[in-house]
C-alpha positions as CSV (number, residue, x, y, z in Angstrom):
1,M,84.5,93.3,84.5
2,S,87.2,90.7,85.4
3,E,89.2,90.5,89.2
4,E,92.3,91.1,89.2
5,R,94.2,88.2,89.8
6,P,97.9,87.7,91.4
7,I,100.7,87.9,88.8
8,I,103.0,84.5,88.7
9,L,106.8,85.2,88.3
10,E,108.2,82.4,85.9
11,L,112.3,82.1,85.6
12,D,113.3,80.1,82.9
13,C,116.7,79.3,84.8
14,A,118.4,77.7,81.5
15,T,117.7,80.7,79.6
16,G,117.3,83.4,82.3
17,I,114.3,84.7,81.1
18,Q,111.3,85.8,83.2
19,T,107.9,86.5,82.3
20,E,105.1,87.6,84.1
21,R,101.6,86.0,83.9
22,P,98.4,86.1,85.7
23,M,97.4,83.0,88.0
24,T,95.7,80.5,85.9
25,D,91.8,79.0,86.9
26,E,93.5,76.2,88.7
27,E,96.3,78.4,90.6
28,Y,93.4,81.2,91.6
29,E,91.2,78.7,92.9
30,H,94.0,77.2,94.9
31,Y,95.1,80.7,96.1
32,Q,91.7,81.6,97.4
33,A,91.2,78.1,99.0
34,M,94.7,78.9,100.8
35,Q,93.5,82.6,101.7
36,E,90.5,81.1,103.2
37,R,92.4,78.3,105.3
38,N,94.9,80.7,106.4
39,A,91.6,83.2,107.8
40,V,90.1,80.3,109.5
41,Q,93.6,79.6,111.2
42,Q,94.1,83.5,112.3
43,A,90.8,83.9,113.6
44,E,91.3,80.4,115.6
45,L,94.5,81.3,117.3
46,Q,93.6,84.8,118.3
47,A,90.8,83.2,119.6
48,Q,93.2,80.7,121.8
49,L,95.3,83.8,122.6
50,E,92.5,85.8,124.1
51,K,90.9,83.0,126.1
52,E,94.5,82.0,127.3
53,Q,95.0,85.7,128.5
54,A,91.9,85.4,129.9
55,D,92.5,82.6,131.9
56,K,96.0,84.0,133.2
57,A,93.8,87.0,134.4
58,S,90.8,84.9,136.3
59,A,93.6,82.9,137.7
60,R,95.5,86.0,139.3
61,A,92.8,87.5,140.3
62,K,91.5,84.6,142.6
63,L,94.9,84.2,143.6
64,A,94.8,87.8,144.8
65,A,91.1,86.8,146.4
66,L,92.9,84.4,148.4
67,G,95.0,87.0,149.7
68,L,98.4,86.5,148.0
69,T,100.2,89.9,147.1
70,D,101.0,90.9,143.6
71,D,104.8,90.3,144.3
72,E,103.9,86.5,145.6
73,I,101.7,85.9,142.5
74,T,104.1,87.0,140.1
75,A,106.6,84.8,141.8
76,M,104.2,81.8,141.2
77,V,103.2,82.8,137.9
78,G,105.7,85.0,136.5
79,A,105.2,88.6,135.5
80,E,101.8,89.8,133.5
81,P,102.7,91.2,130.1
82,P,102.4,94.6,129.0
83,E,98.7,95.2,128.3
84,G,97.7,94.4,124.6
85,E,100.4,91.7,124.3
86,T,100.6,88.1,124.9
87,A,103.1,86.1,126.9
88,I,105.1,85.6,123.5
89,G,104.9,89.3,122.3
90,A,101.9,88.9,120.0
91,S,99.6,92.4,119.6
92,V,96.2,91.4,120.8
93,S,93.1,93.4,120.0
94,A,90.0,93.4,121.8
């Protein structure tokens, strides 16, 4: 059984004819490589966001250990994002 390949939609602008066809071997290899690269980049971004979130939580805890109030910490470093979100609003799954 052969694998299901994504469909390419070709449009001939001169005639207006649309043609659907499966990806060629070369197109499919390129598509798979792009998918793999995107997965790696997404994992790296997720790890970076989680590290930043952990670093901020650690910094807040250290400031609190020095005796600063939550209001003073917030005045210095800004408000904490809602739980499960980063400062830019992207969800972070643990």
